[in-house]
N, CA, C and O of each residue as an XYZ file, in Angstrom:
772
protein
N      14.886     28.581    -98.225
C      13.228     27.685    -97.653
C      14.502     26.950    -96.210
O      15.587     26.374    -96.287
N      13.696     27.340    -95.145
C      14.552     27.104    -93.794
C      13.941     25.673    -93.506
O      12.732     25.492    -93.644
N      14.858     24.580    -93.072
C      15.001     23.185    -93.009
C      14.209     22.953    -90.967
O      14.532     23.612    -89.979
N      13.272     21.906    -91.051
C      13.243     21.661    -90.019
C      13.745     20.738    -88.446
O      13.074     20.094    -87.640
N      14.974     21.004    -88.510
C      15.668     19.911    -88.166
C      15.352     19.041    -86.282
O      15.486     17.871    -85.923
N      15.091     19.784    -85.829
C      14.123     19.694    -83.845
C      13.640     18.198    -83.804
O      13.834     17.375    -82.910
N      12.779     18.007    -85.319
C      11.389     16.552    -85.645
C      12.258     15.521    -85.946
O      12.286     14.541    -85.200
N      13.273     15.609    -87.333
C      13.626     15.024    -88.112
C      14.374     14.494    -87.486
O      15.032     15.031    -86.595
N      14.463     12.738    -87.984
C      15.170     11.715    -87.191
C      15.545     10.845    -88.653
O      14.992     10.768    -89.750
N      16.493     10.383    -88.195
C      17.602     10.243    -89.376
C      17.173      8.719    -89.538
O      17.138      7.907    -88.614
N      16.809      8.434    -91.055
C      15.995      7.905    -91.523
C      14.455      7.427    -91.497
O      13.859      6.362    -91.657
N      14.106      8.824    -91.199
C      12.927      8.878    -91.583
C      12.047      8.701    -90.965
O      10.935      9.196    -91.147
N      12.470      7.724    -89.837
C      10.761      6.426    -88.496
C      10.838      7.597    -87.856
O      11.729      8.389    -87.550
N       9.212      7.470    -87.682
C       7.864      8.421    -86.318
C       9.015      8.120    -85.584
O       9.442      7.003    -85.875
N       9.965      8.967    -84.364
C      10.066      9.142    -82.820
C       9.538      8.088    -81.520
O      10.086      7.508    -80.583
N       7.937      8.238    -82.144
C       7.326      7.556    -81.322
C       7.389      6.606    -81.222
O       7.266      6.151    -80.085
N       7.634      5.655    -82.404
C       7.881      4.436    -82.448
C       8.167      3.659    -82.092
O       7.741      2.553    -81.759
N       9.586      4.572    -82.147
C      10.853      4.312    -82.144
C      10.927      4.196    -80.400
O      11.676      3.257    -80.128
N      10.460      4.763    -79.315
C      10.247      4.426    -78.233
C      10.049      3.456    -77.670
O      10.848      2.683    -77.143
N       8.148      3.399    -77.792
C       8.034      1.764    -77.686
C       8.702      0.595    -76.949
O       8.542     -0.070    -75.925
N       9.727      0.708    -78.242
C      10.977     -0.252    -79.251
C       9.195     -1.513    -79.469
O       8.978     -2.294    -78.542
N       8.734     -1.506    -80.032
C       7.492     -2.184    -80.916
C       6.853     -2.059    -81.597
O       6.639     -0.847    -81.568
N       6.085     -2.607    -82.566
C       5.640     -3.131    -83.345
C       4.311     -1.794    -83.675
O       3.481     -2.536    -84.199
N       3.775     -0.661    -83.689
C       2.350     -0.067    -83.087
C       1.102     -1.232    -84.045
O      -0.101     -1.236    -83.783
N       1.745     -2.121    -85.130
C       0.163     -2.515    -85.051
C      -0.007     -3.656    -84.554
O      -0.858     -4.493    -84.855
N       1.109     -3.724    -83.493
C       0.954     -5.516    -82.491
C       0.347     -4.996    -81.489
O       0.834     -4.022    -80.914
N      -1.267     -5.764    -80.959
C      -0.944     -5.512    -79.361
C      -1.832     -4.146    -79.481
O      -1.502     -3.146    -78.842
N      -2.982     -4.158    -80.337
C      -3.379     -2.725    -80.830
C      -4.549     -2.856    -80.080
O      -5.046     -1.866    -79.543
N      -4.946     -3.747    -80.002
C      -6.539     -4.016    -79.501
C      -6.508     -4.740    -77.309
O      -7.295     -4.931    -76.382
N      -5.353     -4.824    -77.554
C      -5.896     -5.821    -75.625
C      -4.821     -4.192    -75.320
O      -3.613     -4.177    -75.082
N      -5.473     -3.347    -75.399
C      -5.766     -2.690    -73.767
C      -5.349     -3.248    -72.613
O      -5.532     -4.449    -72.814
N      -4.765     -3.089    -71.200
C      -5.410     -3.843    -70.779
C      -6.158     -2.758    -69.636
O      -5.404     -1.812    -69.859
N      -6.662     -2.477    -69.071
C      -7.189     -1.184    -67.348
C      -6.998     -2.309    -66.317
O      -6.870     -3.524    -66.171
N      -7.070     -0.966    -65.616
C      -7.028     -1.975    -63.699
C      -8.157     -2.408    -63.953
O      -7.457     -2.607    -64.946
N      -9.510     -2.885    -64.156
C     -10.693     -3.517    -63.589
C      -9.674     -5.277    -64.158
O      -9.745     -6.061    -63.212
N      -9.270     -5.591    -64.764
C      -8.965     -6.159    -65.825
C      -7.656     -7.119    -64.993
O      -7.580     -8.293    -64.631
N      -6.599     -5.771    -64.917
C      -5.574     -6.931    -64.029
C      -6.192     -7.222    -62.840
O      -6.511     -8.409    -62.911
N      -6.583     -6.695    -61.618
C      -7.054     -6.868    -60.839
C      -8.719     -7.360    -60.851
O      -9.638     -7.304    -60.034
N      -8.601     -7.735    -61.884
C     -10.002     -9.223    -62.286
C      -9.823    -10.459    -62.721
O     -10.574    -11.402    -62.968
N      -8.339    -10.217    -62.780
C      -7.186    -11.607    -63.462
C      -7.517    -12.422    -61.909
O      -7.698    -12.102    -60.734
N      -7.448    -14.031    -62.992
C      -7.391    -15.027    -62.334
C      -5.775    -15.777    -62.173
O      -5.223    -16.423    -63.064
N      -4.885    -15.330    -59.997
C      -4.136    -15.963    -59.979
C      -3.985    -17.132    -60.478
O      -4.914    -17.756    -60.991
N      -2.437    -17.685    -60.355
C      -2.042    -17.867    -60.896
C      -1.920    -19.656    -59.555
O      -2.979    -19.793    -58.942
N      -1.293    -20.299    -59.353
C      -0.495    -21.026    -58.199
C       0.473    -21.035    -57.554
O       0.690    -22.054    -56.899
N       1.329    -20.029    -57.492
C       2.338    -19.981    -57.306
C       2.078    -18.686    -55.989
O       2.157    -18.826    -54.769
N       1.721    -17.326    -56.879
C       0.714    -16.341    -56.389
C      -0.093    -16.239    -55.721
O      -0.223    -15.174    -55.118
N      -1.155    -17.477    -55.492
C      -1.961    -17.581    -54.857
C      -1.202    -18.624    -53.503
O      -2.010    -18.582    -52.575
N       0.078    -19.545    -53.080
C       0.157    -20.283    -52.241
C       1.878    -19.027    -51.928
O       2.708    -19.251    -51.048
N       1.934    -18.026    -52.763
C       2.568    -16.943    -51.646
C       1.205    -15.810    -51.228
O       1.614    -14.820    -50.622
N       0.640    -15.820    -51.317
C      -0.188    -15.431    -50.650
C      -0.853    -15.302    -49.305
O      -0.911    -14.430    -48.438
N      -1.529    -17.022    -49.546
C      -1.408    -17.988    -47.824
C      -0.144    -17.853    -47.001
O      -0.203    -17.859    -45.772
N       0.961    -17.736    -47.637
C       2.319    -17.928    -47.066
C       1.735    -16.446    -45.757
O       1.456    -16.537    -44.562
N       1.753    -14.977    -46.878
C       1.678    -14.125    -46.321
C       1.024    -14.074    -44.916
O       1.386    -13.779    -43.776
N      -0.336    -14.585    -45.651
C      -1.815    -14.500    -44.777
C      -1.378    -15.640    -42.954
O      -1.668    -15.654    -41.758
N      -1.003    -15.972    -43.412
C      -0.259    -16.797    -42.269
C       0.485    -16.285    -41.466
O       0.327    -16.415    -40.252
N       1.872    -15.297    -42.249
C       3.272    -14.726    -41.826
C       2.268    -13.666    -40.738
O       2.578    -13.338    -39.593
N       1.170    -13.323    -41.392
C       0.375    -11.777    -40.789
C      -0.523    -11.790    -38.985
O      -0.964    -11.149    -38.032
N      -0.217    -13.384    -39.766
C      -1.301    -13.668    -38.681
C      -0.680    -14.130    -37.179
O      -0.996    -13.991    -35.997
N       0.153    -14.620    -37.781
C       1.434    -15.132    -36.760
C       1.627    -13.750    -35.748
O       1.296    -13.625    -34.569
N       2.342    -12.686    -36.740
C       2.819    -11.118    -36.062
C       1.473    -10.577    -35.639
O       1.781     -9.691    -34.842
N       0.493    -10.599    -35.701
C      -0.623    -10.100    -35.271
C      -0.730    -10.844    -33.828
O      -1.066    -10.407    -32.727
N      -0.261    -12.303    -34.308
C      -0.710    -12.816    -32.124
C       0.861    -12.285    -31.211
O       1.350    -12.081    -30.100
N       0.956    -12.281    -31.764
C       3.135    -11.679    -31.674
C       2.495    -11.075    -30.592
O       2.302    -11.380    -29.415
N       2.139     -9.863    -31.525
C       1.820     -8.443    -30.924
C       1.379     -7.724    -29.527
O       1.492     -6.765    -28.764
N       0.696     -9.164    -29.871
C      -1.041     -9.260    -29.105
C      -0.576     -9.387    -28.081
O      -0.716     -8.527    -27.212
N       0.358    -10.898    -27.825
C       0.873    -11.515    -26.778
C       1.745    -10.607    -26.135
O       1.884    -10.725    -24.918
N       2.659     -9.283    -27.044
C       3.859     -8.776    -26.472
C       3.035     -7.274    -26.128
O       3.784     -6.414    -25.665
N       1.926     -6.964    -26.261
C       0.831     -5.878    -26.102
C       0.609     -6.925    -24.173
O       1.392     -6.795    -23.232
N       0.173     -7.237    -24.176
C      -0.272     -7.845    -22.863
C       0.543     -7.838    -21.719
O       0.238     -7.226    -20.695
N       2.042     -8.800    -21.920
C       2.914     -9.295    -21.052
C       2.796     -7.615    -20.651
O       2.126     -7.253    -19.684
N       3.352     -6.895    -21.306
C       4.255     -5.001    -21.091
C       3.062     -4.744    -20.540
O       3.525     -4.189    -19.543
N       1.514     -4.676    -20.316
C       0.529     -4.464    -19.609
C       0.107     -5.083    -17.747
O      -0.424     -4.637    -16.730
N       0.780     -6.376    -18.247
C       1.187     -6.472    -17.103
C       2.242     -6.212    -16.232
O       2.174     -5.947    -15.031
N       3.695     -6.361    -17.288
C       4.725     -5.923    -16.150
C       4.266     -4.108    -15.695
O       5.175     -3.491    -15.139
N       3.347     -3.575    -15.856
C       3.502     -2.235    -16.032
C       2.852     -2.448    -14.626
O       3.550     -2.066    -13.686
N       1.874     -2.884    -14.380
C       1.203     -3.156    -13.159
C       1.463     -4.299    -12.408
O       0.577     -4.561    -11.594
N       2.196     -4.884    -12.432
C       2.973     -5.786    -11.150
C       4.748     -4.309    -11.117
O       5.420     -4.549    -10.113
N       5.013     -3.789    -11.484
C       5.661     -2.730    -11.720
C       5.367     -1.747    -10.418
O       6.063     -1.649     -9.407
N       4.227     -1.096    -10.708
C       3.949     -0.191     -9.988
C       2.531     -0.927     -8.760
O       1.692     -0.327     -8.088
N       2.823     -2.492     -8.923
C       2.501     -2.629     -7.526
C       3.871     -3.531     -6.913
O       3.652     -4.183     -5.892
N       4.694     -3.561     -7.263
C       5.839     -3.510     -6.069
C       6.471     -2.165     -5.902
O       7.442     -2.049     -5.154
N       6.046     -1.276     -6.467
C       7.276      0.419     -6.642
C       5.950      1.145     -5.241
O       6.334      2.231     -4.805
N       4.481      0.602     -4.563
C       3.869      0.840     -3.681
C       4.038     -0.297     -2.659
O       3.971     -0.073     -1.451
N       4.311     -1.809     -3.289
C       5.203     -2.345     -1.372
C       6.468     -1.295     -0.960
O       6.368     -0.643      0.080
N       7.591     -1.171     -1.771
C       8.291     -0.345     -1.593
C       8.046      0.640     -0.789
O       8.862      0.500      0.122
N       7.440      1.510     -0.590
C       7.341      3.134     -0.606
C       6.401      2.426      1.060
O       6.509      2.954      2.167
N       5.648      1.308      0.786
C       4.759      1.326      2.277
C       6.104      0.612      2.791
O       6.365      0.995      3.931
N       7.105     -0.380      2.251
C       8.232     -0.877      3.503
C       9.219      0.191      4.163
O       9.755      0.257      5.269
N       9.236      0.947      3.100
C      10.226      2.159      3.889
C       9.545      3.106      5.046
O      10.032      3.619      6.053
N       8.010      3.132      4.405
C       7.909      3.493      5.380
C       7.483      2.937      6.864
O       6.901      3.684      7.650
N       7.687      2.080      7.076
C       7.485      1.200      7.510
C       8.478      0.792      8.108
O       8.226     -0.189      8.808
N       9.532      1.137      8.132
C      10.939      0.943      8.363
C      11.409      3.211      9.070
O      12.233      3.703      9.841
N      10.788      3.520      8.579
C      11.297      4.937      9.256
C      10.556      5.176     10.034
O      10.701      6.278     10.563
N       8.997      4.003     10.679
C       8.539      3.898     10.990
C       8.875      3.384     12.719
O       8.851      3.904     13.834
N       9.163      2.150     12.159
C       9.490      1.694     12.969
C      10.677      2.268     14.022
O      10.827      2.169     15.240
N      11.318      2.808     13.124
C      12.440      2.947     14.096
C      12.176      4.879     14.816
O      13.016      5.464     15.500
N      10.668      5.526     14.335
C      10.444      6.137     15.573
C       9.271      6.534     16.561
O       8.720      7.590     16.872
N       9.063      4.357     17.132
C       8.483      3.989     17.582
C       9.461      4.142     19.213
O       8.793      4.435     20.205
N      10.757      3.964     19.362
C      11.506      4.185     20.413
C      11.396      5.771     20.445
O      10.191      5.626     20.650
N      11.495      6.666     20.435
C      11.672      8.008     20.662
C       9.940      8.186     20.852
O       9.410      8.760     21.803
N       9.521      7.811     20.179
C       8.278      7.918     20.996
C       7.270      7.396     21.687
O       6.332      8.032     22.167
N       7.463      6.136     21.752
C       7.579      5.667     23.228
C       9.216      6.391     24.291
O       9.477      5.412     24.991
N       9.847      7.055     24.515
C      10.440      8.028     25.017
C      10.035      8.669     25.502
O      10.041      8.817     26.724
N       9.090      9.820     23.996
C       8.254     11.119     25.095
C       7.039     11.412     25.750
O       6.583     12.404     26.319
N       6.483      9.804     25.412
C       5.135      9.461     26.265
C       5.353      9.465     27.758
O       4.663      9.801     28.719
N       7.146      8.730     27.527
C       7.762      8.748     29.150
C       7.333      9.628     29.925
O       6.400      9.685     30.726
N       8.629     10.749     29.385
C       8.308     11.812     29.507
C       7.253     12.671     30.072
O       7.251     13.327     31.113
N       5.920     12.455     28.716
C       5.309     13.231     29.259
C       4.423     13.045     30.542
O       4.009     13.893     31.333
N       4.207     11.282     30.505
C       3.843     11.156     32.052
C       4.865     11.329     33.522
O       4.152     11.452     34.517
N       5.507     11.342     33.657
C       6.515     11.771     34.745
C       6.316     13.015     34.767
O       6.493     13.702     35.773
N       5.866     13.514     33.495
C       5.519     15.951     33.400
C       6.863     16.390     33.252
O       6.917     17.391     33.965
N       8.390     16.149     32.544
C       9.167     16.513     31.689
C       8.318     17.246     30.574
O       9.281     17.832     30.078
N       7.494     17.566     29.977
C       7.392     17.803     29.169
C       6.547     18.659     29.062
O       5.369     18.331     28.922
N       7.074     20.464     29.116
C       5.911     20.847     30.656
C       5.795     22.000     29.318
O       6.441     21.719     28.308
N       5.252     22.849     29.324
C       3.802     23.445     28.026
C       5.103     24.808     28.155
O       5.407     25.515     29.116
N       5.617     24.760     26.806
C       6.189     25.825     25.428
C       7.344     25.689     26.641
O       7.512     26.561     27.494
N       7.963     24.677     26.580
C       9.699     24.664     26.765
C       9.940     24.642     24.831
O       9.538     25.235     23.830
N      10.631     23.808     25.131
C      11.905     23.483     23.847
C      11.278     21.957     23.874
O      10.271     21.659     23.233
N      12.227     20.760     24.947
C      11.419     19.609     24.611
C      10.122     19.163     24.164
O       9.810     18.221     23.435
N       9.343     20.150     24.828
C       7.682     20.348     24.330
C       7.803     20.133     22.724
O       7.783     19.055     22.129
N       7.965     21.777     22.033
C       8.300     22.472     20.927
C       8.449     20.556     20.338
O       7.571     19.728     20.095
N       9.720     20.484     20.302
C      10.187     19.157     19.912
C       9.388     18.058     19.315
O       9.163     17.645     18.177
N       8.939     17.650     20.909
C       8.200     17.006     20.756
C       6.965     17.031     20.220
O       6.498     15.904     20.050
N       6.089     18.171     19.807
C       5.092     17.784     19.169
C       5.448     18.199     17.958
O       4.481     18.471     17.247
N       6.441     18.337     17.492
C       6.915     18.376     16.098
C       7.089     16.556     15.855
O       6.372     15.845     15.151
N       7.937     16.261     16.450
C       7.857     14.665     16.038
C       6.902     13.865     16.207
O       6.976     12.811     15.575
N       5.962     14.035     16.905
C       4.754     13.503     16.423
C       3.407     13.797     15.546
O       2.271     13.341     15.676
N       4.176     15.117     14.207
C       2.975     15.904     13.840
C       3.847     14.998     12.457
O       2.980     14.967     11.584
N       5.653     13.973     11.646
C       5.821     13.815     11.348
C       5.655     12.357     11.296
O       5.723     11.585     10.340
N       5.444     12.175     12.432
C       4.270     10.389     12.847
C       3.138     10.043     11.921
O       2.748      9.283     11.035
N       2.771     11.390     12.912
C       1.189     11.179     12.325
C       1.065     12.056     10.426
O      -0.040     11.736      9.988
N       1.315     12.348     10.080
C       2.080     12.634      8.284
C       2.609     12.072      7.954
O       3.179     12.761      7.108
N       3.165     10.790      7.871
C       3.585      9.474      7.812
C       2.476      8.580      7.458
O       2.317      7.729      6.583
N       1.533      9.189      8.717
C       0.156      7.745      8.588
C       0.283      6.752      9.633
O      -0.519      5.833      9.469
N       1.114      6.613     10.781
C       1.680      6.835     11.662
C       0.632      7.028     13.167
O       0.965      7.813     14.055
N      -0.885      6.021     13.269
C      -1.894      6.457     13.915
C      -1.632      5.336     15.572
O      -1.270      4.178     15.366
N      -1.766      5.629     16.537
C      -1.791      5.127     18.418
C      -2.792      3.492     18.659
O      -2.599      2.710     17.728
N      -3.424      3.153     19.371
C      -3.763      1.940     19.208
C      -4.283      1.479     20.777
O      -3.113      1.196     21.034
N      -4.739      1.271     21.592
C      -4.804      0.890     22.663
C      -4.709      1.644     23.906
O      -3.715      1.815     24.612
N      -5.773      2.021     24.046
C      -6.546      2.282     25.698
C      -7.302      1.769     26.683
O      -8.100      0.844     26.540
N      -7.028      2.453     27.868
C      -7.297      1.804     29.228
C      -9.354      2.219     28.759
O     -10.219      3.082     28.602
N      -8.998      0.714     28.756
C     -11.638      0.562     29.182
C     -11.763      0.425     28.097
O     -12.957      0.573     27.837
N     -10.618     -0.005     26.343
C     -11.199     -1.163     25.982
C     -11.706     -2.063     26.122
O     -11.282     -2.736     27.062
N     -12.556     -2.480     25.548
C     -12.645     -4.375     25.847
C     -10.518     -5.096     25.088
O      -9.785     -4.647     24.206
N     -10.413     -5.942     25.772
C      -9.644     -6.611     25.436
C      -9.231     -7.586     24.123
O      -9.243     -8.753     24.515
N      -8.870     -7.501     22.692
C      -8.632     -8.278     21.343
C      -7.308     -8.510     21.042
O      -6.520     -7.891     20.328
N      -7.149     -9.921     21.984
C      -5.889    -10.204     20.895
C      -5.586    -10.783     19.749
O      -4.845    -11.727     19.475
N      -6.358     -9.988     19.023
C      -5.664     -9.721     17.702
C      -4.887     -8.356     17.201
O      -4.207     -7.863     16.301
N      -5.404     -8.166     18.259
C      -4.689     -6.094     18.514
C      -3.857     -6.076     19.438
O      -2.767     -5.789     18.943
N      -3.736     -6.302     21.059
C      -3.459     -6.312     21.797
C      -2.543     -7.231     22.603
O      -2.700     -8.333     22.078
N      -1.648     -7.358     23.628
C      -0.817     -8.392     23.433
C      -0.704     -7.962     25.597
O      -0.080     -7.152     26.282
N      -1.624     -8.982     25.841
C      -2.315     -9.057     27.394
C      -0.838     -9.273     28.106
O      -0.289    -10.284     27.670
N       0.100     -8.407     29.312
C       0.929     -8.845     29.867
C       1.008     -9.533     31.844
O       1.856    -10.020     32.592
N      -0.108     -9.237     31.885
C      -1.130     -9.242     32.615
C      -2.585     -9.094     32.784
O      -3.384     -8.306     32.278
N      -2.809    -10.660     34.156
C      -3.736    -10.161     34.420
C      -4.692    -10.303     35.397
O      -4.893    -11.296     36.096
N      -5.503     -8.819     35.405
C      -5.235     -8.975     37.256
C      -7.263     -9.159     37.879
O      -8.282     -8.469     37.843
N      -6.901    -10.335     38.307
C      -8.742    -10.845     38.277
C      -9.538     -9.727     39.653
O      -9.111     -9.360     40.748
N     -10.851     -9.472     38.909
C     -11.347     -7.980     39.570
C     -12.805     -8.998     39.683
O     -13.449     -9.920     39.183
N     -12.747     -8.397     40.329
C     -14.616     -9.059     40.669
C     -15.523     -7.857     40.485
O     -15.277     -6.713     40.865
N     -16.714     -8.320     39.786
C     -17.513     -7.415     38.862
C     -17.402     -7.419     37.325
O     -18.343     -6.941     36.691
N     -16.719     -7.737     36.907
C     -16.010     -7.781     35.719
C     -16.933     -8.511     34.415
O     -17.455     -9.532     34.862
N     -17.237     -8.331     33.167
C     -17.621     -9.537     32.873
C     -17.359     -9.529     32.417
O     -17.637    -10.638     31.960
N     -16.654     -8.994     31.627
C     -15.170     -9.153     30.406
C     -14.553     -8.856     30.844
O     -14.540     -8.289     31.937
N     -13.268     -9.296     29.713
C     -12.002     -8.908     29.457
C     -11.597     -7.322     29.414
O     -12.000     -7.218     28.256
N     -11.284     -6.428     29.616
C     -11.599     -5.302     29.863
C      -9.548     -4.714     29.724
O      -8.664     -5.398     30.239
N      -9.239     -3.332     28.911
C      -7.822     -3.277     29.221
C      -7.579     -2.583     30.631
O      -8.303     -1.607     30.832
N      -6.564     -2.961     31.778
C      -7.189     -1.391     33.177
C      -6.219     -0.843     32.800
O      -6.511      0.353     32.783
N      -4.489     -1.066     32.242
C      -3.357      0.376     31.822
C      -2.720     -0.127     30.966
O      -2.344     -1.296     31.057
N      -2.482      0.551     30.054
C      -1.880      0.108     29.032
C       0.155      0.573     28.887
O       0.527      1.710     28.600
N       0.912     -0.335     29.102
C       1.793     -0.401     29.980
C       2.979      0.650     28.034
O       3.846      1.505     28.215
N       2.476      0.068     26.358
C       3.337      0.297     25.813
C       2.508      0.451     24.707
O       1.707     -0.468     24.538
N       2.481      1.560     23.740
C       1.100      1.931     22.677
C       1.278      0.948     21.870
O       2.310      0.281     21.939
N       0.189      0.650     20.850
C       0.253     -0.179     20.171
C       0.214      0.292     18.797
O      -0.945      0.265     18.383
N       1.185      0.785     17.788
C       1.542      1.841     17.266
C       0.973      0.554     14.970
O       1.354     -0.610     14.847
N       0.421      1.046     14.171
C       0.117      1.013     13.112
C       0.155      1.752     11.856
O      -0.513      2.775     11.701
N       0.592      1.474     11.336
C       1.159      2.334      9.478
C       0.238      2.121      8.558
O       0.629      1.408      7.634
N      -1.053      2.562      8.479
C      -2.239      2.216      7.688
C      -3.171      1.211      8.159
O      -4.069      1.684      8.855
N      -3.207      0.110      7.999
C      -3.343     -0.919      8.028
C      -2.579     -2.186      8.614
O      -2.827     -3.377      8.801
N      -1.416     -1.221      8.826
C      -0.301     -2.487      8.757
C      -0.018     -2.846     10.086
O       0.265     -1.758     10.587
N       0.128     -4.096     11.385
C       0.213     -3.470     12.497
C       1.838     -3.240     13.058
O       2.701     -4.117     13.031
N       1.971     -2.242     13.424
C       3.671     -2.006     13.730
C       4.546     -2.619     14.939
O       5.742     -2.874     15.072
N       3.298     -2.752     15.835
C       3.180     -2.951     17.011
C       2.523     -3.278     18.110
O       2.457     -2.629     19.154
N       2.028     -4.314     17.853
C       0.823     -4.618     19.417
C       0.468     -3.865     20.266
O       1.424     -3.632     21.006
N      -0.554     -3.264     20.613
C      -0.602     -2.885     21.939
C      -0.327     -3.669     23.512
O      -1.223     -4.421     23.895
N       0.712     -3.517     24.267
C       1.159     -3.571     25.690
C       0.359     -3.408     26.900
O       0.504     -2.326     27.468
N      -0.695     -4.493     27.577
C      -1.381     -4.361     28.101
C      -1.729     -4.829     29.308
O      -1.103     -5.877     29.470
N      -2.488     -4.566     30.358
C      -2.254     -5.124     31.527
C      -4.153     -5.544     31.624
O      -4.456     -4.678     32.444
N      -4.739     -5.865     31.489
C      -6.408     -6.563     31.833
C      -6.663     -7.116     33.052
O      -5.895     -7.598     33.885
N      -8.616     -6.893     33.038
C      -8.887     -7.711     33.915
C     -10.110     -8.549     33.173
O     -11.039     -8.501     32.367
N      -9.429     -9.274     34.009
C     -10.114    -10.588     33.872
C     -11.531    -10.510     35.126
O     -11.632     -9.582     35.929
N     -12.692    -11.894     35.032
C     -13.559    -11.771     35.584
C     -12.903    -13.007     36.773
O     -12.374    -14.106     36.611
N     -13.203    -12.295     37.831
C     -12.922    -13.100     38.835
C     -13.867    -14.582     38.897
O     -14.899    -14.734     38.244
N     -13.518    -15.196     39.446
C     -13.654    -16.162     39.865
C     -14.683    -16.742     41.404
O     -14.702    -17.932     41.720
C-alpha cells in the first residue's frame, strides 16, 4: 500500500483553507463584483481627494497650454528676427558695394570699360552679384521728380517745363528689396517763371 505524501498536510487540514487564512464559512455570501466596487458610494475623504486632483489637473492643463502658446510665440519671433538679420547683413554687403558700383558707372561713362577687356568682365561679374542679392537701381533722366525717392542737388529753371523732371542723374539710387539704401541724386528741371 503506497502512501501519497504530496497532498498530505500535517494536522489533516485542507491546504487551500490555510492559504486564505480565514474560515471558509466567513463571508461566503458577500463576494464583490467589479460593478459593486465601481458603484459603491465614495466616502468624504476620497471625494475631497478627487476634487483636489481635478483642480491640480486643471491647473497643469492650463500651464501646459500657456507654455505651448509661449513656445509658438517664441518660434515666430525668432523666425522674424532671423529674417531681419539676414536683410540687415545683405544691406551691409550691398552698402559696401555701392562705391565700387559708382566707380564702375563713372568708368563706363568715360569709356574705360572697353568691351572684351578684363576690366569689363570683372565689372559684369560684380554687377551680376549685386543683382543676385536683390540690389536694384533707380533714377533716370526723363523721370518725374519724386522727393520721396530722389534728392535734388540742383534745380534748373526750364522754359516750357510743366512739371519737375529729372534732367541728369549725378548719383544712381539703390534699393535692396523694398528698402532704400541710397536716394538718387539728380538735377531737376523746374518750370520757369
